[in-house]
C-alpha positions as CSV (number, residue, x, y, z in Angstrom):
1,M,0.0,0.0,0.0
2,K,1.3,3.5,-0.9
3,E,2.1,5.9,1.8
4,K,-0.1,9.0,1.9
5,S,1.9,12.2,1.9
6,F,1.2,15.9,2.7
7,I,3.3,18.3,0.8
8,V,4.4,21.6,2.6
9,T,5.9,24.1,0.1
10,V,7.7,26.9,2.0
11,F,8.3,30.1,0.2
12,E,10.9,32.3,1.9
13,E,9.9,35.9,1.2
14,H,13.4,37.3,1.9
15,K,15.1,34.9,-0.3
16,K,15.8,35.9,-3.9
17,D,14.5,32.9,-5.8
18,S,13.8,32.8,-9.5
19,W,11.3,30.0,-8.9
20,S,7.7,30.9,-7.9
21,D,5.9,29.2,-5.1
22,K,3.7,27.4,-7.8
23,E,6.7,26.2,-9.6
24,M,8.3,24.9,-6.4
25,F,5.2,23.1,-5.6
26,E,4.9,21.5,-9.0
27,E,8.4,20.2,-8.8
28,M,7.7,18.8,-5.3
29,L,4.7,17.1,-6.5
30,E,6.6,15.4,-9.3
31,L,9.4,14.3,-6.8
32,V,6.7,12.8,-4.4
33,V,5.0,10.9,-7.1
34,S,8.4,9.7,-8.4
35,S,9.1,8.3,-5.0
36,G,6.0,6.1,-5.1
37,C,3.9,8.1,-2.6
38,E,0.4,9.2,-2.9
39,V,-0.3,12.9,-2.4
40,S,-3.4,13.4,-0.2
41,G,-3.0,17.1,0.6
42,D,-0.8,20.2,0.4
43,I,-0.2,23.6,1.7
44,L,1.8,26.7,0.8
45,L,3.4,28.6,3.6
46,K,5.2,31.9,3.2
47,V,7.9,32.8,6.0
48,K,9.5,36.2,6.4
49,R,12.4,34.5,8.2
50,V,13.5,31.1,9.1
51,N,12.7,29.8,12.6
52,P,15.8,28.1,14.0
53,A,13.7,25.7,16.0
54,C,11.1,24.6,13.4
55,F,12.0,26.4,10.1
56,I,8.4,27.7,10.1
57,G,6.4,29.2,12.9
58,K,5.0,27.1,15.7
59,G,1.5,28.1,14.7
60,Q,2.1,27.0,11.2
61,V,3.4,23.6,12.4
62,D,0.1,23.1,14.3
63,K,-1.8,24.1,11.1
64,V,0.3,21.6,9.0
65,G,-0.1,18.7,11.5
66,E,-3.9,19.2,11.8
67,A,-4.3,19.4,8.0
68,A,-2.2,16.2,7.6
69,R,-4.2,14.3,10.2
70,L,-7.4,15.4,8.6
71,N,-6.1,13.9,5.2
72,K,-5.0,10.7,7.1
73,C,-1.5,11.2,5.8
74,D,1.5,9.0,6.9
75,V,4.2,11.4,6.1
76,I,4.7,15.2,5.8
77,V,7.2,16.3,3.1
78,F,8.9,19.7,3.3
79,S,10.1,21.4,0.1
80,R,13.2,22.8,2.0
81,E,16.1,21.0,3.7
82,L,15.6,20.9,7.4
83,S,18.2,20.8,10.1
84,P,18.2,17.7,12.4
85,T,16.8,19.8,15.3
86,Q,14.1,21.4,13.0
87,Q,13.0,18.0,11.8
88,Q,12.8,16.5,15.2
89,N,10.8,19.5,16.6
90,I,8.2,19.5,13.9
91,E,7.8,15.7,14.2
92,E,7.2,16.1,17.9
93,I,4.6,18.8,17.5
94,A,2.9,17.4,14.4
95,G,3.0,13.7,15.7
96,I,3.6,12.6,12.0
97,K,6.8,11.4,10.3
98,I,8.6,14.3,8.8
99,I,11.0,14.2,5.6
100,D,12.6,17.0,3.8
101,R,13.4,17.5,0.2
102,T,16.9,16.0,0.4
103,Q,15.6,12.9,2.1
104,L,13.0,12.6,-0.5
105,I,15.5,12.9,-3.4
106,L,17.7,10.3,-1.6
107,D,14.8,7.9,-1.5
108,I,14.2,8.3,-5.2
109,F,17.9,7.7,-5.9
110,A,17.9,4.6,-3.7
111,R,14.9,3.2,-5.7
112,H,16.7,3.7,-9.1
113,A,20.2,2.7,-8.2
114,K,20.9,-0.7,-9.9
115,G,24.6,-0.9,-10.6
116,V,27.5,-1.2,-8.0
117,E,28.7,2.3,-8.6
118,G,25.3,3.9,-8.3
119,K,24.4,2.1,-5.0
120,L,27.8,3.1,-3.6
121,Q,27.2,6.8,-4.4
122,V,23.6,6.7,-3.0
123,E,24.6,4.9,0.2
124,L,27.3,7.4,0.8
125,A,25.0,10.3,0.3
126,Q,22.4,8.6,2.5
127,L,24.8,8.1,5.4
128,T,26.3,11.5,5.2
129,Y,22.8,12.9,5.5
130,L,21.9,10.5,8.3
131,L,25.0,10.9,10.6
132,P,24.2,14.4,12.1
133,R,20.6,13.3,12.5
134,L,21.4,10.4,14.8
135,K,21.8,12.9,17.8
136,G,18.1,13.9,17.4
137,K,16.8,10.3,16.8
138,G,18.8,9.0,19.8
139,V,17.7,11.6,22.4
140,L,14.8,9.5,23.7
141,L,17.1,6.5,24.4
142,S,20.1,8.4,25.6
143,R,19.1,9.5,29.1
144,L,17.5,7.8,32.0
145,G,17.5,11.0,34.0
146,G,19.5,14.2,34.6
147,G,23.0,14.5,36.1
148,I,26.1,12.4,36.4
149,G,25.8,8.7,36.5
150,T,22.5,8.6,34.6
151,R,23.9,7.7,31.3
152,G,21.8,4.8,29.9
153,P,22.4,2.0,27.4
154,G,20.8,4.0,24.6
155,E,23.7,6.5,24.6
156,K,26.1,3.6,24.1
157,K,24.1,2.3,21.3
158,L,24.0,5.7,19.7
159,E,27.8,6.1,19.9
160,V,28.2,2.6,18.4
161,D,25.8,3.5,15.6
162,R,27.8,6.8,14.9
163,R,31.1,4.8,14.9
164,R,29.7,2.2,12.5
165,I,28.3,4.9,10.1
166,R,31.6,6.8,10.2
167,K,33.6,3.6,9.4
168,R,31.1,2.8,6.6
169,I,31.5,6.3,5.2
170,D,35.3,5.9,5.2
171,K,35.0,2.6,3.4
172,L,32.6,3.9,0.8
173,N,34.9,7.0,0.2
174,D,37.8,4.4,-0.3
175,E,35.7,2.4,-2.7
176,L,34.6,5.4,-4.7
177,Y,38.2,6.7,-4.8
178,Q,39.0,3.3,-6.6
179,V,36.1,3.9,-8.9
180,K,37.4,7.4,-9.6
181,K,40.8,5.9,-10.4
182,R,39.3,3.4,-12.8
183,R,37.3,6.1,-14.5
184,Q,40.3,8.3,-14.8
185,S,42.3,5.3,-16.3
186,L,39.4,4.8,-18.9
187,R,39.4,8.4,-19.8
188,E,43.1,8.4,-20.3
189,R,42.8,5.3,-22.4
190,R,40.1,7.0,-24.6
191,L,42.3,10.1,-25.0
192,R,45.2,7.9,-26.1
193,S,43.0,6.0,-28.6
194,E,41.7,9.4,-29.7
195,V,38.0,8.6,-29.5
196,P,35.9,11.7,-28.9
197,S,33.3,11.5,-26.0
198,I,30.0,13.2,-26.0
199,A,28.1,13.8,-22.7
200,L,24.4,14.1,-22.5
201,V,23.5,16.4,-19.7
202,G,20.3,17.9,-18.7
203,Y,17.5,18.3,-16.1
204,T,16.1,15.1,-14.8
205,N,13.4,13.6,-17.1
206,A,14.5,15.7,-20.1
207,G,14.8,12.7,-22.3
208,K,18.5,12.1,-22.2
209,T,18.3,8.2,-22.1
210,T,15.7,8.1,-24.8
211,L,17.9,10.3,-27.0
212,L,20.9,8.0,-26.2
213,N,18.8,4.9,-27.2
214,Q,17.8,6.5,-30.6
215,I,21.3,7.6,-31.6
216,T,23.2,4.5,-30.6
217,K,20.4,2.0,-31.1
218,S,20.8,0.8,-27.4
219,N,18.0,-0.2,-25.1
220,Q,18.7,1.5,-21.8
221,I,15.6,1.8,-19.6
222,S,13.9,5.1,-19.7
223,S,10.7,6.2,-18.1
224,G,8.7,9.4,-17.3
225,S,9.8,9.4,-13.6
226,M,12.6,11.5,-12.2
227,F,16.2,10.2,-11.8
228,T,15.7,6.9,-13.8
229,T,19.4,7.0,-14.8
230,L,21.8,7.0,-11.9
231,D,24.5,4.6,-13.0
232,P,26.9,6.0,-15.7
233,V,26.2,4.7,-19.1
234,S,28.5,4.7,-22.2
235,R,27.8,3.7,-25.7
236,G,29.8,3.5,-28.9
237,Y,28.8,5.1,-32.1
238,Y,30.4,5.6,-35.5
239,L,30.1,9.0,-36.8
240,P,30.2,9.7,-40.6
241,G,33.8,8.9,-41.9
242,R,33.9,6.0,-39.6
243,Q,35.1,8.1,-36.7
244,K,34.2,6.2,-33.5
245,A,32.7,8.3,-30.6
246,I,31.5,7.4,-27.1
247,F,28.2,8.8,-25.9
248,L,27.9,9.2,-22.1
249,D,24.5,9.4,-20.3
250,T,24.8,11.1,-16.9
251,V,22.5,11.5,-13.8
252,G,19.8,14.1,-14.2
253,F,20.2,17.5,-12.6
254,L,17.8,19.4,-10.3
255,N,17.3,22.9,-9.1
256,E,19.3,23.4,-5.9
257,L,20.6,19.8,-6.0
258,P,22.0,19.2,-2.5
259,H,25.7,19.8,-2.2
260,H,26.6,16.4,-0.6
261,L,24.7,14.6,-3.5
262,I,27.0,16.4,-6.0
263,E,30.0,15.3,-3.9
264,A,28.8,11.7,-3.7
265,F,28.3,11.6,-7.5
266,K,31.5,13.5,-8.3
267,A,33.2,10.3,-9.7
268,T,30.4,10.0,-12.3
269,L,30.0,13.8,-12.9
270,E,33.7,14.3,-13.6
271,E,33.2,12.4,-16.8
272,I,31.6,15.5,-18.1
273,V,34.7,17.6,-17.5
274,D,36.9,15.7,-19.9
275,T,34.4,15.2,-22.7
276,S,35.0,16.6,-26.2
277,L,31.4,17.8,-26.6
278,I,28.3,18.3,-24.4
279,L,24.7,17.8,-25.5
280,L,22.6,19.9,-23.2
281,V,19.1,18.3,-23.5
282,L,16.1,20.5,-22.7
283,D,12.5,19.4,-22.4
284,I,11.5,22.4,-24.5
285,S,7.7,21.6,-24.0
286,H,8.0,22.3,-20.3
287,P,6.9,25.7,-19.2
288,M,10.0,26.0,-16.9
289,A,12.5,25.0,-19.6
290,K,14.6,28.1,-19.4
291,K,14.8,28.0,-15.6
292,R,15.7,24.3,-15.7
293,E,18.4,25.2,-18.2
294,A,19.8,27.7,-15.7
295,A,19.8,25.0,-13.0
296,V,21.8,22.7,-15.3
297,H,24.4,25.5,-16.0
298,N,24.7,26.1,-12.2
299,V,25.6,22.4,-11.6
300,L,28.0,22.4,-14.5
301,D,29.7,25.4,-13.0
302,Q,29.9,23.6,-9.6
303,I,31.8,20.6,-11.1
304,G,34.1,22.9,-13.0
305,V,33.0,22.5,-16.6
306,K,34.3,25.4,-18.6
307,D,35.2,26.2,-22.2
308,K,33.3,23.2,-23.6
309,H,31.5,23.1,-26.9
310,V,27.8,22.8,-26.2
311,I,25.0,21.8,-28.5
312,T,21.6,22.7,-27.1
313,V,19.2,19.9,-28.0
314,L,15.6,21.1,-27.8
315,N,13.8,17.8,-27.1
316,K,10.1,17.0,-27.2
317,A,9.7,19.5,-30.1
318,D,6.7,17.5,-31.3
319,Q,4.8,18.7,-28.3
320,I,5.1,22.4,-29.2
321,S,3.2,24.5,-31.8
322,T,4.8,25.9,-34.9
323,Q,4.3,29.5,-33.6
324,N,6.2,28.5,-30.4
325,K,8.9,26.8,-32.4
326,D,9.5,30.1,-34.4
327,I,9.9,31.9,-31.1
328,L,12.3,29.3,-29.8
329,K,14.4,29.5,-32.9
330,I,15.1,33.2,-32.0
331,K,15.9,32.3,-28.4
332,Y,18.1,29.4,-29.4
333,P,19.5,30.2,-32.8
334,N,22.0,27.2,-32.6
335,G,19.6,24.9,-30.9
336,V,18.6,21.6,-32.6
337,F,14.9,20.5,-32.5
338,V,14.4,16.8,-31.9
339,S,11.8,14.4,-30.6
340,A,13.7,11.5,-29.1
341,L,10.6,9.5,-28.6
342,K,9.5,9.8,-32.2
343,C,13.0,9.7,-33.6
344,E,12.6,13.1,-35.4
345,G,15.6,15.4,-36.0
346,I,18.2,12.7,-35.0
347,N,19.9,13.0,-38.4
348,I,20.2,16.8,-38.1
349,L,21.5,16.3,-34.6
350,I,24.3,13.8,-35.8
351,D,25.2,16.4,-38.5
352,E,25.7,19.1,-35.9
353,I,27.8,16.8,-33.8
354,K,29.9,16.0,-36.9
355,N,30.3,19.8,-37.6
356,Q,31.4,20.5,-34.1
357,L,34.0,17.7,-34.1
358,Y,35.2,18.5,-37.7
359,S,38.5,19.6,-36.4
360,Y,39.0,16.6,-34.1
361,E,42.1,14.8,-35.3
362,S,43.0,11.1,-35.0
363,W,45.1,8.6,-36.8
364,L,44.1,6.9,-40.0
365,E,46.0,3.8,-41.0
366,M,45.1,1.6,-44.0
367,Y,46.3,-0.5,-46.9
368,L,45.2,0.8,-50.3
369,P,45.4,-1.3,-53.5
370,D,47.0,0.4,-56.5
371,N,43.6,1.1,-58.1
372,K,42.6,3.3,-55.0
373,K,45.9,5.1,-54.4
374,H,44.5,8.2,-56.0
375,V,42.3,8.8,-52.8
376,L,45.5,9.8,-51.0
377,N,45.3,13.0,-52.9
378,L,42.3,14.0,-50.7
379,L,44.6,14.1,-47.7
380,N,46.8,17.0,-46.8
381,Q,50.3,15.7,-47.7
382,D,51.8,17.3,-44.6
383,K,49.6,15.0,-42.5
384,I,50.7,11.8,-44.1
385,V,53.4,10.4,-41.7
386,S,54.4,7.3,-43.6
387,C,53.5,5.7,-46.9
388,I,55.1,2.2,-47.4
389,P,54.8,0.4,-50.8
390,K,53.3,-3.1,-50.4
391,S,52.6,-5.8,-53.0
392,G,49.8,-4.5,-55.2
393,G,49.4,-1.3,-53.3
394,V,50.5,0.9,-50.3
395,Y,50.2,1.1,-46.6
396,F,49.9,4.6,-45.2
397,K,49.5,6.4,-41.9
398,A,48.1,9.9,-41.6
399,R,46.7,12.4,-39.2
400,V,43.3,13.5,-40.2
401,N,40.4,15.5,-38.9
402,L,36.8,14.2,-39.1
403,A,35.9,16.2,-42.2
404,T,38.9,14.8,-44.2
405,R,38.2,11.4,-42.9
406,E,34.6,11.6,-44.3
407,L,35.9,12.8,-47.8
408,F,38.4,10.1,-47.8
409,Y,35.9,7.3,-47.3
410,Q,33.5,8.9,-49.8
411,G,36.4,8.7,-52.3
412,L,37.0,5.1,-51.5
413,S,33.3,4.3,-52.3
414,V,33.4,5.9,-55.7
């Protein structure tokens, strides 16, 4: 049976937020549904300043608790991250389980993590979140009374739990460090083999995995829920001119993605830093597409992505009108309209990727029979490193860019 949830959207009046209260609520609604919870009620609260004890005012807490009980809810979900003390105080007053936005996101991550690396990263994020909250959770067990000599068995258990969690965090950090080293080794191998890598980045549920499946003809699981892809996915693909490229699918971004989630997923996100090209995938049919794009750029800035060639992919273009498409062409003059689900615009996107990588150079080594030696004239002679006569032909090695490579193979086919 699904848990019944009550959503509390808190809008801080003093905080300069580009998202409206309605937009924050709609995202919270999407997150709660993705977690598998049933939404039985909601409330919007505006606060002039944050209450250190309960985040919101005590009267507001009473109001939330009463509304949640009337709707027979099992859990109250806050749209903001709460401190351990705030979470405990609200729970005591309302008498219903309280979770905040970060805990909700972690729950969705845990549901979708399938691979070893994804599970490691999610567990690290969960334990990092849980550790400071053990103090609040253990208070009821920690004291039998006041004063010296009244320390109870609960306090010992709490300290044991803390120590175990710290040890587990250290172990997870060590394991993720090994993952980071392996990923770095793979990236270096790609660079040595001169295979360009193309990262798909975007807001969660923008259609990155569906686009990856269409381009590379793979069958990665995609769905309409948030954070379907947590484990890093790479797929090979041959661009025109038989230039191999690697497409990398990444975890979806979110507005104000909690910092320790970014830290936990750094081993995966660092893949983006070393890529040759970024495909920034936008769900252009979404009314908050522009704000979501800004949230993606914010995360890219946090992980140190700079000076990268970016192609803006305007996905779900089949869901917008011709009039809106004309407006978007002005806003995104270099954007590529696609519908990953209907496989529309994929060839145009591939052409744009090819254009962006035209200057990407790699080695071309081949044996040419005598009747095809004329094709060598298509290559810049300064780029031909060696040309060794063989029986009935010649074996050559040359440094070529993608544009020249494509012309060369076209000449061979004539």
